[in-house]
N, C-alpha and C positions, 0 to 999 in steps of 0.2 A: 672844239666840239667833240665830245666823247662818243664812242660807239655804244650800242646797247645790244643785249642778247634777248631774243624773243623766246616764246614758249615752244618753238620748234627745236630748241636745244635738246640734244640726246645725251648730254653729260658724258662726253667721250674724253674729256680732260685735255684734248690737244691744244686748245686755245690758252689754257692756264699755263702750260709748259713753255709757250713761246713768247709770252708777254714780258717785254723788257722792263716794264714799270711796276710789275706785280699788282696790276689793277684788277685782275680777274680772280674772283673767289667763288667757292661753291655756295649757291643759294639754296633755298628750301626745295625748289622744283627744278631749277636750272642754274647755270652759272650767272653771276652778276658782274658788271663792270662798274667800278668806282669812277664816276665821272670826274672827280677831283684829281684822281691819280692817272687816268688815261691820257696819254699824249698822242694816241694814234700812231705810235712808233716814230714820231718826228724826232730827228736827230739820231735815230738808230737804223731805220730801214726806210726805203722809198714808199712802201705800202704797209698798212696795218697787218701785222703777222697773223693775228687771230682770224681776220676775215679771209686772208690768203689760205689758211690751213683748214678752216672749218669744212667738214664734210657735208654739212646740211645747208642747203640754200633755201630761203634766206634766214638763217638763224641769227645773223648779225645785221643790224641796221645802223646806219650812220645818223647819229643825233636824234633818234626817235625815243626820247625819254617818255615816262609815263604821264607827265603833266601835260595839260593843254598849253598851247602856245601863249594864250592870254595870261595864264598863270605864270609861265616862265618869264614873260615880259613885265609882269606886275601891273597889268591893267585890270579893271574891275570885272569884266566878263567878256564873253565872245562877241557880243553886240558892240561893245566899246572897241574891241580890236578890229572888227569889220568896218566900223566907221573910220577909224584911224587909217586903215589900208585904203579905203575908198577915197578918202580926202587926199592922201599923200602919194599913193601909187594906183591911180584909178585904172590904168590899162591892165595891170596885173590883177587887181581885185575883180575886174569885169570878167576875167577868164574863169573865175570860180563861179560859173553860172549854175552849178548844181549844188552849191552850198556845202562843198566838202569841208571837213574840219581843216582849219588853216595850216596847222603843222604838216598834216598829210599832203595838203594841196601844194604847199611850198616845196616840200621834199620831192613830190612828183614832178613839179616844174623844173627843179634842179636836175633831177635824173634825166628828164627829156632834153634839157638844154645840153647836158654833157653826154647824151646818147648812152645812158646807162639804164637798161630796161630790166628792172627786177620784178615788176608787177606782171604777173602772168595774164591778167585780164585787164588791160589798160582802159577798156570802156567802162569798167566798174561793176555793172549789174551782175555779171557772172562770177565775180571775185568772192572767194570764201571770206574775205575780210571786209566785205561791203559795209556791214554795220559799224565796224571800227572807224571807217572813213566818213560815213554819212549819218551814223546814228546820233541819238540824242547825247548831249554832253552832260556829265555828272556835275 
């Protein structure tokens, strides 16, 4: 799973200089990570160097691409994905009681399980990115 750079990027160039796989390039508004080239520094370093050196938190996110999870998985729509998850992983699906977008929800579950707390307002409503997590899907 590749890392991705958010719009919080300040274009400082530090991440591009430390990437051993040359997966980071200058984009139109911030740097971009080529998911096909990104190895998360596996085989080179214990941790992704771009995330370690980035001066802006959280300008890098793990596996948060721009597509919806249902698109990444090749299912018809979000409703189909919800049905799949409810049928196959009902305990996990039931935890998404506020109908958070699945990719955001699963990422948050992973962070909580690993005790990595990058969300400044874990309850949701106060978060500046609330509509990104709970808003309508395109």
